N, C-alpha and C positions, 0 to 999 in steps of 0.2 A: 576825371582827376587830373589836377596841375601836374605835369611831368617833373616839376621841380620840387614836389613835396617828396620827402624821403620815403622810400619804400622799406618794408621789413626785410630782414636779411634773407629770408626765404622767398621773397616774392618773385613769381616768374617773370615780372616785368622789369626786374632789376637789370641794368646794364652792366654784367660783369663776366668774366670768363667763366664757362661751365664745364663740368666733366660730362661724359657721355650719359651716365644716369641721370644727372641733373637736366640735361636737355630733354630727355625722354619724360621724366617726370613733370617738368614745367609745361611742356607741349601738352601733356594730358590735363594739366591744372587749367590752362587756358582754354583747352577744348571743353572742359567741363562748365566753365563761366559761360562760354558762347555757343553751346552745341546747338540751340535752336536756330540761330542766325546761320550758322556753318552748314546745318542739314538743309535749310531753305536755299542757301547759294547752290548747293550741289544738286539738289532735287529739281530746280529749275531746268537743268540740262538733262540729268539722268533719266527722270520719268518719261519725257517724250521719246528719248532714244530708246529705252527699253520698250516702249509701245510699239515703235516702228520695227525694232528687231523681232518682237513677238509675232506681229502680222506677217513679216516675211517668212519667219520660221514655220507659221502655220500654213502658208501658201506652198512652201516648198514640200511640207509633209503631205499636203493634198495631192501633190503631184507625183507621189510615190506609191507603188503597189505594196500589197502585204509581203511580197518577197524583196522588197528594197530596190527595185528596178525603176528607174524613171519612164513613165509612159510617153510623155511628150518631150522630144529633144528641144522643141522651141521653149517650152516652159522652163526647162533646165537652164537653157542659156539665159533667159530672162531673170531667172532666180539668182544666177551667178552675178549678172550685171547689177541686180538690185543689191546683193549683198555686198558688192564692191562699193558701190554708192553709198551705202549705210556705214561701212567702214571708213571711208574717206570723210563723210559728215561727221562721224563720231570723233576722229583724230582732230578735225577742225575745231569742233565745240569743246573738246576736252582742253585745247590749248587756251581758249578764252576762259574757260573756268579755271584752270591753273592760275592764270594771271591775275583773275578775280579774286580768288581765295588768297593769293600772295599779298595783294593790296590790303584786302580786309584785314588779314592777320597782323600786318604791320601796324594798323590804327590801333590794335588792342594794347600795344606796348606803351601806348600814351594814355591808357585808361579809357579810350573811347569804345562805344558799342560799335557794332558792325553795321554800315550802310549798304544794304545789298544793291540798291539802285546805283549808287556811286561806284561800287566795286564792279558792277558789270558795265558801267559806262567807259571805265578805264579799260576793261578787258577788250571791249568792242573797238575802242579807239586805237589800241595798240595790237589789234588783231595781227596784221601782217608781220609786225615786228616780233611778236610772240611765235608765230609760225616759223619765220625764218630762224630764230634762235634754236627752236625745237628740231628744225631740219639739220642746221648745222651740227648741233650736238649729237644728233642721232647719228649722222653720217661719221663723225668722228669717233664716236663710241663703237659703231659698227666695224670700221677699219681696225680699231684696236682689239676687238674681240677676234677678228680674222688672224691677227698676229699672235696666235697662241693664247688667247684668252686673257691673261694676265694684263697686258697693256690696255684690254678694254676696261677692266675694273679701275685701273689707274686714271684713264681718260674720264670715266664716269664720275670718279671722285673729285678730280680737278675741275670738272664743269658743273658741279652741282650747284654752284651760286651764280649760274648765268641768269637765270630769270630774275632773281631778286635784284641783281645788277640793272636789269632793264626797268624793273617796276620802281625801283627807288632811286637809282642814279641816272636814269635815261640813257643807258649805254645799249646801242644798238648793234646787231649783227655780230661780226668778229670781235668788236670791242667788248661786248658783254662777255664773250667767251674768254678773251684775254684777262679781263678784269677778274673773273672767277678762277682762272688758273693762277694768277698771282695771289689772290686772297688765300686759296687753300695751301699755297707752297709752304712747306715747313710743318703743316698740320694735317698731312694726308691720312695717317693711320687714325687720327682723331675723328676726322670727318668720315672716313670709310667705316669705321667701327659704329658710328652713330647711324648711318643710313643702313647698314646691314642689320643691325639689331631692330631698328624701327619697321624695317621691311619684313623681317621675321615675324614681329608682332601682328602687324597688319595682316600678314599672310595667314596666319593662324586664325584670325578672326574671320576673313574671307572664307576660309575652307569650311570652317565649323558652320557657317550659315549656308554655303552652297552644295557641299559634297553630297548631303542627302537627297538632293533633288536633281542630280545630273541626268536621270533617265527621264525627266518630265521637263520638256522645253519651256512651256509657260512658267512653272514654278521655279525653275532655274533662273530665267531671266529676271523673274521678281526678286529672288534672293540675291541675285547678282547685283541688282540696282540698289538693294538695301545695303549690301556689303560695300558699295562703292560710296554710298551717302555717308556711311559710318567711318570709313578707314581714310578716304582721301583728304578730309580736312586735317586729320591728324598727320598725315605725311607732310602736308603743306606748312603746318606749324613747326614740325621738326626742322624743315628746310629754312624757314626764316629765322629760327632760333641758331641754326648752324651759322648763317650768314651775320647774325649780329654778334654772334660770339667771336667770330674771326675778326671782324671790324672792331670789337672792343679790344682783343688782343694785340692787333696791329695798329690801330688809328686811335685808339682811345675815345671810340664812338660813344655818344650821349644821346639822351632824349631830344636835347635841343638840335642836334644834327638831324635826327629822324624828323622832327617837327618841320625843319627847313625843307627837307627832301620831299616829304609828302606835299607841301604847299607848292614847291616848284613843278612837281610833276602832276599836280591835279588837273583832271579834265574839266572844261567849262560846264 
């Protein structure tokens, strides 16, 4: 769809300020329209990771007696190292996935379908930049939570637009964090409320899917992967809508601006 064609007043693609409920509802509408591509984007990463985690878990179980005591200390050490390796791999792959979803979601606001290959090319091309922003944000948020919790929520809220700033504006490192901090300034409660409600909703969905299978490692990992495939795209859509909402409020952001930024930051 040509971004200059007028959208209906209730269109989720319309560039205008949104209330919390509108952001959540419009994220769901875009999710509903593109769920197949969103699921495919996430599944490419989630399914292999879950397979690795399941194999690792079964190997640990096989090294444990009925009384719960590990027979072989060498096997225990190997399992611990393998678990750490999987955890690091998972974090790194999730960073690529987050960047890919954010990139794919941005294009839907111009009426485009999602190009999975292009989205992953972008995520891989910006891999280390995404990792750096994730590490910097995590450190800042962690320090905030050490300072009596409340500062942690403040930092979490103010840095919530860091990744979209990288994906669309090519802001790297501390520049992305500073950009997010400035964008959220003056709308902290609005952004915080949106994040908390969306996290609560996705948490309920995840709990419904995974809680009945906590005693079965294989089924738990399977349902956990399904929960991730279902919920992560929605959170990404909420994030990009928050970012657009702030830019519209502060900068009169338009589809033409988005078109230029996507073209400028596109990977070869």
